[in-house]
One Martini backbone bead per residue (centre of mass of N, CA, C, O) as a GRO file, in nm:
protein
   81
    1UNK     BB    1   4.760  -1.219   3.870
    2UNK     BB    2   4.594  -1.185   3.598
    3UNK     BB    3   4.284  -1.104   3.501
    4UNK     BB    4   4.031  -1.200   3.327
    5UNK     BB    5   3.880  -1.079   3.032
    6UNK     BB    6   3.560  -0.995   2.941
    7UNK     BB    7   3.385  -0.949   2.684
    8UNK     BB    8   3.160  -0.772   2.557
    9UNK     BB    9   2.803  -0.788   2.552
   10UNK     BB   10   2.526  -0.806   2.428
   11UNK     BB   11   2.218  -0.801   2.546
   12UNK     BB   12   2.189  -1.047   2.338
   13UNK     BB   13   2.293  -1.351   2.330
   14UNK     BB   14   2.445  -1.494   2.042
   15UNK     BB   15   2.585  -1.689   1.803
   16UNK     BB   16   2.734  -1.468   1.648
   17UNK     BB   17   2.889  -1.346   1.889
   18UNK     BB   18   3.031  -1.603   1.980
   19UNK     BB   19   3.189  -1.632   1.717
   20UNK     BB   20   3.348  -1.374   1.734
   21UNK     BB   21   3.489  -1.433   2.002
   22UNK     BB   22   3.623  -1.695   1.912
   23UNK     BB   23   3.789  -1.572   1.678
   24UNK     BB   24   3.947  -1.371   1.850
   25UNK     BB   25   4.083  -1.580   2.030
   26UNK     BB   26   4.227  -1.732   1.805
   27UNK     BB   27   4.389  -1.491   1.697
   28UNK     BB   28   4.536  -1.425   1.961
   29UNK     BB   29   4.671  -1.698   1.999
   30UNK     BB   30   4.829  -1.700   1.734
   31UNK     BB   31   4.988  -1.442   1.790
   32UNK     BB   32   5.122  -1.543   2.050
   33UNK     BB   33   5.263  -1.794   1.927
   34UNK     BB   34   5.420  -1.577   1.723
   35UNK     BB   35   5.510  -1.326   1.891
   36UNK     BB   36   5.323  -1.094   1.873
   37UNK     BB   37   5.269  -0.789   1.916
   38UNK     BB   38   5.011  -0.643   2.065
   39UNK     BB   39   4.996  -0.380   1.900
   40UNK     BB   40   4.991  -0.518   1.624
   41UNK     BB   41   4.730  -0.673   1.668
   42UNK     BB   42   4.546  -0.430   1.734
   43UNK     BB   43   4.593  -0.278   1.469
   44UNK     BB   44   4.482  -0.504   1.285
   45UNK     BB   45   4.201  -0.518   1.412
   46UNK     BB   46   4.120  -0.224   1.361
   47UNK     BB   47   4.157  -0.227   1.056
   48UNK     BB   48   3.944  -0.448   1.007
   49UNK     BB   49   3.707  -0.284   1.114
   50UNK     BB   50   3.729  -0.050   0.912
   51UNK     BB   51   3.702  -0.227   0.652
   52UNK     BB   52   3.412  -0.355   0.735
   53UNK     BB   53   3.322  -0.030   0.773
   54UNK     BB   54   3.206   0.173   0.574
   55UNK     BB   55   3.278   0.511   0.691
   56UNK     BB   56   3.408   0.502   0.977
   57UNK     BB   57   3.667   0.661   0.941
   58UNK     BB   58   3.524   0.928   0.865
   59UNK     BB   59   3.349   0.954   1.116
   60UNK     BB   60   3.586   0.972   1.317
   61UNK     BB   61   3.725   1.216   1.189
   62UNK     BB   62   3.487   1.411   1.226
   63UNK     BB   63   3.470   1.393   1.534
   64UNK     BB   64   3.757   1.493   1.589
   65UNK     BB   65   3.727   1.767   1.452
   66UNK     BB   66   3.493   1.872   1.626
   67UNK     BB   67   3.647   1.855   1.894
   68UNK     BB   68   3.874   2.049   1.817
   69UNK     BB   69   3.695   2.295   1.753
   70UNK     BB   70   3.567   2.320   2.030
   71UNK     BB   71   3.830   2.379   2.181
   72UNK     BB   72   3.907   2.632   2.016
   73UNK     BB   73   3.652   2.795   2.084
   74UNK     BB   74   3.690   2.800   2.392
   75UNK     BB   75   3.975   2.958   2.343
   76UNK     BB   76   3.923   3.170   2.094
   77UNK     BB   77   4.061   3.060   1.803
   78UNK     BB   78   3.763   3.008   1.688
   79UNK     BB   79   3.501   3.080   1.513
   80UNK     BB   80   3.166   3.112   1.456
   81UNK     BB   81   2.928   3.028   1.193
   0.00000   0.00000   0.00000
């Protein structure tokens, strides 16, 4: 039987975080009751996170680009500026 996974908690548990976790559980339960595919639910949750934090999408894209450039430089395929 799968073991229940406890969501990560901030260093200091507070009412706002508990509310977030409670809302996530309710949303997951609703999606499960409607037989929503897990991946579809996770994609929607991730998209909601990105929409809620302006600039995060771009920040993540920049980090990915830097990581790719670093790999290419290590392989000698891209020069250093």
